[in-house]
C-alpha positions, 0 to 999 in steps of 0.5 A: 447523250440520253442522260443529257437529253433527259436533263434538258427535258426536265429543265424545260418542264420546270421552267414551264411550271414556274412560268405558270405559277407566276401567271396564276399569281398575277391573275389573282392580284388583278382580280383584287384590284378595282377600276375607278370609272369617271362619270360626267354629269350634264350641267344643271339648267340655269335658274330664275333671275338669270338671263339665258341665251337661247336660239333667236333670243335671250329670256329671263324668268323673273317670277313663277307661281301657281294659282287657281284663277287668272285675270284675262282681258275681255275677248274682243275689246282693246286691252285696258278698255274694259275690266278684266275677267276671272278665268278658273282652272278646270276641276283637278287643275291649276295654272302655272304663271311664268313671268319673263323678259324677252330680248330679240337677238335675231334680225327680224321682228317677232310676234310673241302672242299671235305669231309662232315666234317662240315655242314655249313648254312647261315640264313637270314632275311626274314627267310631262310637258305642257303648252301655253293656254290659247290667246296669250294676248288676253293676259294683262301686260302682254304684247297685243296681237300682231305687236312686233318686237324688233331686233335688239328690243326687249319686252315683258311676256307672261306665259300661262300653263294649265296642269293637273294639281298633282304635278309639280312644275320643274322647268320652263323651255323655249326656242325659236321654232324656225331655228331649232324646232323642239330643241328647247333651252330650259330654265329651272323654276327654282323659286316657284311660289304662290300667286302674290297677294294684291290686297292691301290693308287700308291705312290707319286713320290719322289726325289732320296735319296741324290739328290741335286737341279740341279743334273740330276735325276737317271735313273728310275728303270724298273722292269724285266718282267717275262713271265707267267709260262705255264703248263707242258703238261706232268704233269697230271692235276687233275680231275676238278670234282672228285668223293669224297667218300668211298665204305667201312664201315664208321668206316674203310674207309675215303673219297678219290677220287674214280675212279667211276661215280655217277649214282644217289643219294639215297632217303633221306626218306629211305637212310642215307645222302650221300648214292650213287649208282655208274654206275658199280652197287656198292654203297657207300658214296659221298660228292656230294650226302651228300650235295644234300640229306642234 
């Protein structure tokens, strides 16, 4: 009996040793194997020339370029009534001009220049974000202040940003701030260039049609000089820096020129963007404070 018990114990020890050996070998094989982890990459932003759907509207970047100077309509005059004025970037800076086409996909009118209908930003490398310059209604070709782009309509709109010369513009971001504030849709400025040249060469002189050799040349045409139109002093000119906003409920009132003076903007930590306090003791919303508090 004792001999049989010893044999059973020995067999159990041998079985355990064999099992341990198999486990050791399996662990070695597992250590040598490699695991491939798939990584997902976010899709790249669309580039220029493509209509990109955002919150509230569709936008296409038709052109984008860098320049040291831009032309602006004179402040206080109706667009086109006076020659443009040249604005130069500050020392160490440059302008980035983004020319777009905007389609209103919403249900209400939008004021692209004096209202806060579009939140636009420019992102650069090294990483930084910039807001457009003030008074975009002074940019030639832009909608005038209080022009309303109706639902379903489209228009051209030029955005101008001022950034340091040592930064490169990378993407243009946009959104409807009432629908998705700070949740921007981006377009890559993959065809960013320099300001297009507007100078054209004078045409080479040519003989008058039908003139034969030896015949006297026809008198050169002298264009009529038209004197520059002067502003009518009796026509009231609009305020160069109008206060654009409203004092009623957002669902009822819409941005318009207010006969008020801004005292101060609200505190972004406790007030909604655009909250404005006027000198007459009333409050409301203005595009100036919306840009400042944004």
